[in-house]
Short mmCIF file of the C-alpha atoms (twelve columns), coordinates in Angstrom:
data_MODEL
# 
_entry.id   MODEL 
# 
loop_
_atom_site.group_PDB 
_atom_site.id 
_atom_site.type_symbol 
_atom_site.label_atom_id 
_atom_site.label_alt_id 
_atom_site.label_comp_id 
_atom_site.label_asym_id 
_atom_site.label_seq_id 
_atom_site.Cartn_x 
_atom_site.Cartn_y 
_atom_site.Cartn_z 
_atom_site.pdbx_PDB_model_num 
ATOM 1   C CA . MET A 1   -78.968 9.119   -18.011 1 
ATOM 2   C CA . ASP A 2   -77.020 7.662   -20.832 1 
ATOM 3   C CA . ARG A 3   -75.121 10.884  -20.189 1 
ATOM 4   C CA . ILE A 4   -74.144 10.881  -16.534 1 
ATOM 5   C CA . PHE A 5   -73.418 7.177   -17.565 1 
ATOM 6   C CA . ARG A 6   -70.846 8.224   -19.989 1 
ATOM 7   C CA . TYR A 7   -69.274 11.090  -17.747 1 
ATOM 8   C CA . ILE A 8   -69.099 8.492   -14.859 1 
ATOM 9   C CA . LEU A 9   -67.242 5.578   -16.894 1 
ATOM 10  C CA . ALA A 10  -65.017 8.607   -18.160 1 
ATOM 11  C CA . SER A 11  -64.297 9.633   -14.793 1 
ATOM 12  C CA . ILE A 12  -63.466 6.549   -14.087 1 
ATOM 13  C CA . ILE A 13  -61.045 5.364   -16.458 1 
ATOM 14  C CA . ILE A 14  -59.439 8.849   -15.930 1 
ATOM 15  C CA . GLY A 15  -58.930 8.261   -12.831 1 
ATOM 16  C CA . PHE A 16  -58.303 4.407   -13.035 1 
ATOM 17  C CA . LEU A 17  -55.160 5.859   -15.650 1 
ATOM 18  C CA . PHE A 18  -54.230 8.814   -13.607 1 
ATOM 19  C CA . TYR A 19  -54.085 5.999   -10.740 1 
ATOM 20  C CA . LYS A 20  -52.109 3.772   -12.697 1 
ATOM 21  C CA . CYS A 21  -49.981 6.184   -14.174 1 
ATOM 22  C CA . ILE A 22  -48.808 7.323   -10.470 1 
ATOM 23  C CA . LEU A 23  -48.564 3.658   -9.336  1 
ATOM 24  C CA . LYS A 24  -46.210 2.770   -12.698 1 
ATOM 25  C CA . GLU A 25  -44.724 6.441   -11.716 1 
ATOM 26  C CA . GLU A 26  -43.183 4.908   -8.232  1 
ATOM 27  C CA . ILE A 27  -43.095 1.897   -9.354  1 
ATOM 28  C CA . ASN A 28  -40.428 3.217   -11.611 1 
ATOM 29  C CA . CYS A 29  -38.790 4.881   -8.779  1 
ATOM 30  C CA . GLY A 30  -38.751 2.079   -6.340  1 
ATOM 31  C CA . LEU A 31  -36.916 0.624   -9.417  1 
ATOM 32  C CA . ARG A 32  -34.738 3.317   -9.911  1 
ATOM 33  C CA . ASP A 33  -33.806 3.349   -6.233  1 
ATOM 34  C CA . THR A 34  -33.059 -0.517  -6.170  1 
ATOM 35  C CA . LEU A 35  -31.208 -0.321  -9.477  1 
ATOM 36  C CA . ASP A 36  -29.121 2.702   -7.910  1 
ATOM 37  C CA . ASN A 37  -28.419 0.852   -4.794  1 
ATOM 38  C CA . ARG A 38  -27.486 -2.337  -6.469  1 
ATOM 39  C CA . HIS A 39  -24.651 0.016   -8.472  1 
ATOM 40  C CA . GLU A 40  -23.291 1.169   -5.491  1 
ATOM 41  C CA . LEU A 41  -23.120 -2.280  -4.028  1 
ATOM 42  C CA . ILE A 42  -21.503 -2.887  -7.356  1 
ATOM 43  C CA . ASP A 43  -19.408 -0.239  -7.427  1 
ATOM 44  C CA . SER A 44  -18.759 -1.303  -3.787  1 
ATOM 45  C CA . LEU A 45  -17.684 -4.786  -4.895  1 
ATOM 46  C CA . TYR A 46  -15.556 -3.432  -7.600  1 
ATOM 47  C CA . ASN A 47  -13.278 -1.559  -5.322  1 
ATOM 48  C CA . GLN A 48  -12.708 -4.536  -2.932  1 
ATOM 49  C CA . LEU A 49  -11.670 -6.149  -5.986  1 
ATOM 50  C CA . ASP A 50  -9.172  -3.842  -7.217  1 
ATOM 51  C CA . SER A 51  -7.893  -3.826  -3.071  1 
ATOM 52  C CA . LEU A 52  -7.733  -7.368  -3.119  1 
ATOM 53  C CA . HIS A 53  -5.567  -7.422  -6.547  1 
ATOM 54  C CA . LYS A 54  -3.916  -5.084  -5.135  1 
ATOM 55  C CA . GLU A 55  -2.918  -7.610  -2.174  1 
ATOM 56  C CA . ILE A 56  -2.398  -10.261 -4.522  1 
ATOM 57  C CA . ASP A 57  0.189   -8.143  -6.423  1 
ATOM 58  C CA . THR A 58  1.840   -7.042  -3.468  1 
ATOM 59  C CA . LEU A 59  2.128   -10.316 -1.531  1 
ATOM 60  C CA . GLN A 60  3.653   -11.695 -5.067  1 
ATOM 61  C CA . TYR A 61  6.214   -8.773  -4.780  1 
ATOM 62  C CA . GLU A 62  6.812   -9.777  -1.596  1 
ATOM 63  C CA . ASN A 63  7.068   -12.940 -2.301  1 
ATOM 64  C CA . GLU A 64  9.989   -12.378 -4.466  1 
ATOM 65  C CA . ILE A 65  11.348  -9.904  -2.201  1 
ATOM 66  C CA . PHE A 66  11.468  -12.534 0.721   1 
ATOM 67  C CA . ASP A 67  12.522  -15.760 -1.585  1 
ATOM 68  C CA . TYR A 68  16.326  -14.974 -0.176  1 
ATOM 69  C CA . ASN A 69  15.754  -14.596 2.725   1 
ATOM 70  C CA . THR A 70  18.498  -16.267 5.078   1 
ATOM 71  C CA . VAL A 71  18.958  -16.423 8.775   1 
ATOM 72  C CA . SER A 72  22.191  -14.432 7.693   1 
ATOM 73  C CA . GLU A 73  19.872  -11.835 6.192   1 
ATOM 74  C CA . GLN A 74  18.174  -11.279 9.112   1 
ATOM 75  C CA . GLU A 75  21.112  -11.250 11.357  1 
ATOM 76  C CA . ILE A 76  22.210  -8.499  9.418   1 
ATOM 77  C CA . ILE A 77  18.887  -6.306  9.658   1 
ATOM 78  C CA . SER A 78  18.457  -7.270  13.548  1 
ATOM 79  C CA . ALA A 79  22.403  -5.864  13.686  1 
ATOM 80  C CA . LEU A 80  21.591  -2.930  11.008  1 
ATOM 81  C CA . MET A 81  18.253  -2.033  13.606  1 
ATOM 82  C CA . HIS A 82  20.522  -1.873  16.242  1 
ATOM 83  C CA . VAL A 83  22.939  0.348   15.379  1 
ATOM 84  C CA . GLU A 84  20.817  2.990   13.706  1 
ATOM 85  C CA . SER A 85  18.145  2.997   16.778  1 
ATOM 86  C CA . SER A 86  18.917  0.437   19.305  1 
ATOM 87  C CA . ASN A 87  15.425  -1.611  17.821  1 
ATOM 88  C CA . ASN A 88  13.502  1.748   18.335  1 
ATOM 89  C CA . ASP A 89  10.237  2.264   15.633  1 
ATOM 90  C CA . SER A 90  10.220  5.964   16.847  1 
ATOM 91  C CA . ALA A 91  13.841  7.112   16.677  1 
ATOM 92  C CA . TYR A 92  14.195  10.203  14.901  1 
ATOM 93  C CA . ASN A 93  17.176  11.792  14.092  1 
ATOM 94  C CA . ALA A 94  15.378  15.735  13.194  1 
ATOM 95  C CA . SER A 95  18.797  16.639  11.853  1 
ATOM 96  C CA . GLU A 96  19.229  14.286  9.289   1 
ATOM 97  C CA . ASP A 97  15.322  13.178  9.271   1 
ATOM 98  C CA . ALA A 98  16.156  9.352   9.966   1 
ATOM 99  C CA . VAL A 99  13.027  8.123   11.117  1 
ATOM 100 C CA . GLY A 100 12.222  4.576   12.731  1 
ATOM 101 C CA . CYS A 101 14.252  1.234   13.632  1 
ATOM 102 C CA . LEU A 102 16.465  1.374   10.132  1 
ATOM 103 C CA . GLN A 103 16.551  5.260   10.369  1 
ATOM 104 C CA . ILE A 104 15.405  5.626   6.718   1 
ATOM 105 C CA . ARG A 105 15.720  9.010   5.124   1 
ATOM 106 C CA . GLN A 106 13.108  10.649  2.380   1 
ATOM 107 C CA . THR A 107 15.375  9.877   -0.202  1 
ATOM 108 C CA . MET A 108 15.915  6.188   0.391   1 
ATOM 109 C CA . VAL A 109 12.153  6.160   0.054   1 
ATOM 110 C CA . ASP A 110 12.574  8.330   -3.137  1 
ATOM 111 C CA . ASP A 111 14.875  5.554   -4.238  1 
ATOM 112 C CA . VAL A 112 12.359  2.940   -3.686  1 
ATOM 113 C CA . ASN A 113 9.764   4.307   -5.494  1 
ATOM 114 C CA . ARG A 114 11.701  4.820   -8.338  1 
ATOM 115 C CA . ILE A 115 13.133  1.280   -8.250  1 
ATOM 116 C CA . LEU A 116 9.292   0.292   -7.849  1 
ATOM 117 C CA . ARG A 117 7.942   1.905   -10.852 1 
ATOM 118 C CA . ARG A 118 10.973  1.056   -13.039 1 
ATOM 119 C CA . ASN A 119 9.886   -2.486  -12.041 1 
ATOM 120 C CA . ASN A 120 6.393   -2.146  -12.746 1 
ATOM 121 C CA . ARG A 121 5.353   -2.746  -9.292  1 
ATOM 122 C CA . ASN A 122 2.532   -0.930  -7.843  1 
ATOM 123 C CA . VAL A 123 3.624   -1.058  -4.054  1 
ATOM 124 C CA . ARG A 124 4.327   2.871   -3.078  1 
ATOM 125 C CA . PHE A 125 5.800   3.547   0.067   1 
ATOM 126 C CA . THR A 126 4.772   6.901   1.762   1 
ATOM 127 C CA . TYR A 127 7.466   8.882   4.132   1 
ATOM 128 C CA . GLU A 128 5.508   7.451   7.391   1 
ATOM 129 C CA . ASP A 129 5.912   4.245   6.025   1 
ATOM 130 C CA . ARG A 130 9.424   4.525   7.936   1 
ATOM 131 C CA . TRP A 131 7.329   4.576   11.173  1 
ATOM 132 C CA . CYS A 132 6.497   0.753   10.278  1 
ATOM 133 C CA . ARG A 133 9.195   -1.551  11.083  1 
ATOM 134 C CA . TYR A 134 7.325   -4.176  8.849   1 
ATOM 135 C CA . LYS A 135 7.521   -1.460  5.898   1 
ATOM 136 C CA . SER A 136 10.983  -0.484  6.333   1 
ATOM 137 C CA . ILE A 137 12.196  -4.246  6.375   1 
ATOM 138 C CA . ASN A 138 10.756  -4.025  3.058   1 
ATOM 139 C CA . MET A 139 11.816  -0.879  1.780   1 
ATOM 140 C CA . PHE A 140 15.213  -1.786  3.046   1 
ATOM 141 C CA . LYS A 141 14.598  -5.116  0.444   1 
ATOM 142 C CA . VAL A 142 13.729  -3.460  -2.199  1 
ATOM 143 C CA . TYR A 143 17.039  -1.120  -1.634  1 
ATOM 144 C CA . CYS A 144 19.747  -4.818  -1.372  1 
ATOM 145 C CA . LYS A 145 17.650  -6.511  -4.006  1 
ATOM 146 C CA . HIS A 146 17.785  -3.852  -6.677  1 
ATOM 147 C CA . TYR A 147 21.528  -3.235  -5.877  1 
ATOM 148 C CA . ASN A 148 22.241  -6.289  -5.743  1 
ATOM 149 C CA . LEU A 149 23.640  -6.330  -2.498  1 
ATOM 150 C CA . THR A 150 24.867  -9.715  -0.984  1 
ATOM 151 C CA . THR A 151 27.061  -9.630  1.675   1 
ATOM 152 C CA . ALA A 152 26.690  -8.606  4.884   1 
ATOM 153 C CA . GLU A 153 29.661  -6.287  4.485   1 
ATOM 154 C CA . GLU A 154 28.568  -4.647  1.037   1 
ATOM 155 C CA . ILE A 155 24.688  -4.476  2.813   1 
ATOM 156 C CA . ALA A 156 25.936  -2.366  5.915   1 
ATOM 157 C CA . ARG A 157 27.987  0.066   3.751   1 
ATOM 158 C CA . CYS A 158 25.501  0.431   1.030   1 
ATOM 159 C CA . TRP A 159 22.911  1.338   3.896   1 
ATOM 160 C CA . ASN A 160 24.938  3.609   5.729   1 
ATOM 161 C CA . GLY A 161 27.144  5.250   2.621   1 
ATOM 162 C CA . GLY A 162 24.074  4.886   -0.320  1 
ATOM 163 C CA . PRO A 163 24.976  2.333   -3.727  1 
ATOM 164 C CA . ARG A 164 28.319  3.358   -3.780  1 
ATOM 165 C CA . GLY A 165 29.186  2.933   -0.077  1 
ATOM 166 C CA . MET A 166 31.491  0.104   -0.566  1 
ATOM 167 C CA . ASN A 167 34.069  2.830   -1.935  1 
ATOM 168 C CA . ASN A 168 33.211  5.180   0.992   1 
ATOM 169 C CA . PRO A 169 36.239  4.577   3.911   1 
ATOM 170 C CA . ALA A 170 33.729  6.526   5.994   1 
ATOM 171 C CA . THR A 171 31.681  3.368   6.020   1 
ATOM 172 C CA . VAL A 172 34.254  0.361   7.350   1 
ATOM 173 C CA . ILE A 173 33.591  2.154   11.228  1 
ATOM 174 C CA . TYR A 174 29.985  1.608   10.623  1 
ATOM 175 C CA . TRP A 175 30.350  -1.462  9.031   1 
ATOM 176 C CA . ASN A 176 32.900  -2.549  12.061  1 
ATOM 177 C CA . LYS A 177 29.894  -1.837  14.454  1 
ATOM 178 C CA . VAL A 178 26.930  -3.725  12.544  1 
ATOM 179 C CA . GLN A 179 30.040  -6.677  12.353  1 
ATOM 180 C CA . ASN A 180 30.631  -6.317  16.111  1 
ATOM 181 C CA . ARG A 181 26.930  -6.738  16.717  1 
ATOM 182 C CA . ILE A 182 26.563  -10.140 14.022  1 
ATOM 183 C CA . ASN A 183 29.597  -11.663 16.538  1 
ATOM 184 C CA . SER A 184 27.805  -10.879 19.983  1 
# 
């Protein structure tokens, strides 16, 4: 009887320990799953935070760009968009691969991104951004600020003929079109 009692007691203890191990493993698995979920949530929150930091950097950068925003600047942008594309965001000149309301070429996007990189800015533009009026205007402003274009004539002629557009007699005709639009 004593032997049977010990056998039953040993079986109960072994069963209890086995159950405890299984229960412990289930708890550990549940905790690992919870921990993994929390890590995923933390990673997601870090990504959102990084995204917000980029957005803040972009807004601060745009604030620097827009700090010289005047009525005449808006008039010149409006005139340029009219001359370039008749204010059509979907305008496309296949022979020059000029796109959007300001007829931006890929080389312009590359130049603007080079300027942004050189100024340690996190903002970059893609070729697709040329189709977006807002982004096109931002590229335009980066370009004008970098090349220190301040007068309507400088802006128009350099937009048409590149950074040395003021020295190119061919840009005078373009400037006349822009000036006529500003004066109308």
